[in-house]
N, C-alpha and C positions, 0 to 999 in steps of 0.2 A: 326564267328559272336558272339558266346558266349564270347570268349576271349575279343573281342572289347567292348561288353556290360559291361563286368566285369571291364575292364580298365576305361571305361567312368564313371561307378558307383564309382570306387575308386577315380577318379579324382574329381567327384562331392563331395564326402565325404571330401576329402582333402580341397577343396575350402570352403565348409561349415564350417569345423572345423577352418580354418584360419580366416574366417569372424567372427565366434563366439568368437575366441580368441581376435581378434582386437576390437570387440565391447565391450568385457569384460574389456580389458585394457583401452579403452577410458572411460568407465563408472568409472573405478577405478581412473583414472586421474582426472575426474571431481569431484569425491568425495574428493580426496586429495586436490584439489584446493578449494573446498567449505569449507573443514575443515580448510585450511590455512587462508582463508578469515574470517571465524568465530573466529579463534584464534586472528587474528589481530584486529577484532572489539572488542573482549573481552579485549585485552590488552589496546586498546584505551579508552574503557569505564573505565577500572580500573585506568587509569592515570588521569581521570577527577575528580577534587576535588568537593565534594558536597557543595552546598551553604547552610550555616546554616539558618534555618527558622527564620523569623522575628516575634517578638511578635505582636499580633493584636493590633490595636490602641484602646485607651480607650476614653470614652466620660464622661465628667463631673468628671474626676478622678476615674471612676469606669469602670470595664470591662463590655462590652455590654451583654445584656441578650441573643442576637441572637446566634444561633449555626451555624457552617459552612455549615451544610446540608440545612439550610434555606436560608442563604444569602451567595453568593459566595465571595463577598467582602463587605467592610463596607462603600463604597462610598455613597450608597443610604440613609445612616443615617446622614451624615454630613450636617449640616444646618437645620435639622429638629427641633432642640430644644426640643427634647422629654425628659420628666422626666423618671426616672427609672420605675415608675408605668405605664406610657404610653407605655414604651418599652415592659414591661411584658404583658400588655393587647394586644398590637399589635402582639406580638408573638403568643398569644392564638388565635387571629383572623385568622392569617395566617394558623396555624395548623388546625383550625376548617374548614377553606375553603378548604384546601388540602384533609383532611379526608373525607369531604362530597362530593366534586365534582371532586376529582382528577382522578378517574377511571369511572366516569359516562358518558357514551356515549350519553345520552339524553341531556346533557348540551353542547351547541355549544361553540366555541372559543370566539365568540362575547359576549355571556352571561357571560362567565367566566371573560372576560376583564372588563365588566361592574361591576361585583361584586368586582373585585380588585380595580377599580376606586373609588368605594364607600369607601373602606378602606383608600385609599390614600387621598381622600377629607376629611374624618372624622378626620384624624390625621394631616392634613396640610402638608403632604409630597409633594404635588404637587406645593407648592408655591416656592420651592427652585430651583436653577438652576442645570442643569445636569453637572456632572464632565466630564473631558476628557476621563476617562476610560469608562463611561457609553455611551458616544456618539461615541466611537470608532467603525468604520465599517471596518472589514478586507477587504471587497470587494472594498472599495475605497482607500485602502492603496497601493501605488505603489510597496512597498517592498513585499507585499503578492501576487501581480499579477503573474499569471503563465507566465513563460518565453518561454514556448512551448505548443502547443495545445495538446501534448500527456499527459500533466499533468492534463488536464480536461477529456480526454478520452484515456486510454492507448491502445484502439483498433482502433485508428484513421487510422492506416496503411492499414486497409482493403480497404480504398477508394483511395489509391495511385495507380499510374499506374505500378510502379515497386519498389521493395525493393532489398537490396543487402545483402543476407545471407553470413555468413562466413563458409567456408568448410575447413576441415582438411584432407589433403592427406597423406596417409601412403606409403612412397616409398618402404618399404620392402614388405608389403602385396599387394601392387598395388591396394589399395582401397581408397575411398574418401567418407566421410560422413559429415553431417552438424555439426558444432560446437555447443555444448550444455553446459548449466550451470544450477546448482540447484538454482531455483529462490524463493522457499518458504521461507518467512522471518522467521528466527529462533525464534523471540520473538512474533510471531503472536498469539493473544489470541484465545481461543477455543470458541468464541461466534459468529462465522460466520454461514452462512446458514446451518441448521442441527445441530447446537451446537457442531460442531466438527472442529478441526483445519485441514486445508487442508493437504493432504498427500504430502510428498516431491515429486516434479515433475521437470524433466529436461525441459528446454526451448531451442528451436533453436534460435541462435543469428543472428540478421540481423541489418543493418543500413539503415537509410532513404537516406543518401547521399552517393554517390559513393566514394567521396574523403575521407570521414570518414572511410568507410569500407577498402579502400586501405591503409590508414594510420594505421589502427588497425592491418591489416595483416602484414605490415612491422614491426610494433612494436612487434607483437607476434613472428615473425621470429627472431628478434634480441634477444629475451629472451628465445628462444627455447632451451630445454634440450633434451638429448638422450631419445628416446622413444615417444616423442611428434610428432604430425603430422605437416605438413607444411601448413600454413593457406593461402587460396586463397578466391577470391570472384567473383561473377558474378551476373548480374541483373536477377530478376525472378519476375513474377507476384505474388502479395500477396496471391491470392487464391491457386496457385500452391504450394507455401511454406507451407501454412496452411494445405493443403491436404497431403503433404508429412510428415508433423509433426504429423498429426492425425494418420497416419498409424503406428507410433511407440509410440502413446500416449504422444507425446511431446507437450508442449505449445510453443508459439512464442513470443519473445520479440524483438521489433524493436526499436532501439535507435534513437531518434529524432535528427535532425540536430543541432549540437552545444551543446547538453546536456551533453556530456562527454568531458573533457579536455584531449586531446591526445598529450600534449606537451612531447617532448623527455625526459624532466627532471623528469617526474613522474614515480612512480614504478608501476609494473604490478598489485600488490595487490590493490593499490588505484583505478586503472582504472577498474579492474574487480569488485571491491566492489561497485563502482558507477553504473555499468551495472546491478549488482544484485539488487540494490535498485530500479532501473527503472523497472526491472521485477517484483519485489514485489508490485509495485503500482497496478498491475492488481487485486491482492487479496483485497487490501484496497478499490479499486473502486467497486468491486463486493459487498463488505460489505456495502459500502455507498448506493448502489442501493438497496440492500436487506433491509437495515434499512428504506429507504424512502418508499419502497413498504409496509413494515410492518406498518409504521406510517399512510400511506394513508388508509390501510385496517382498522386500529383501529379507524379512524375518521368516517368511514361509520356508519350510524345509524343501530341499531339492527333490525332484521327482525320483522315484525308485529306479534303480538300474535294471534294465530288462536283460535277462540272460537266457540263453537257449542251451 
């Protein structure tokens, strides 16, 4: 019995060591793949030629008094027929308004709009027509419309009946694990919740449509090198995939239908880079939600002063 127990313990240790080695090799491959994509992105950015800045437009043959931090563009000055003296006075009015009411929570947005309207009427800026840049609405531009609902909510997949995760089978170790990728955007600024850049995190990869998942598996098999696992897929409830990912502190990225071009002529670096961008949308979405909550909190009136 003791010999049997010792043999079972040795066999268990051998399997645990093999699983640990396989997991370490998988993480190393993911890091190598992430580094290769980062290098490809860096090379692509280095090849982009910067556009030389254009000189700001002038009015009446003179440079405007307004500074870029006050006016984003100069369209709202065209047609105003302001003299240099009026431009300087209008600049002082705007500065005075911002310094006095910019951070005052007691002043509502309607009251601030009314004060701005007084300045507009005083200098006759309301008599001119709006330019195309001023009337541009990104929400009404068909080119800016989202092509997939995952662009509005990257966690939409939680409401699906099933998703199709990608698994990597290791024929040597006889193990199979979910395929992961490093999804933290490398250029993400450190002003997210908590004023810290999110730590690098692996995400489990899944697809919304079965045909996309199968096409991706065949594509990964065709570009497979020695040491990499064989990709397979199978449907799974989203809650099960998320629970399985949480056990290993992984995130989950589900590629929406048609969001990635899986044409045979494309390179694996391009496809994986697009999937990585989709995974990074979660961090940007979280930042947008955090910013919205902070803005709503800042708009609340201050608590009443307690007096005795």
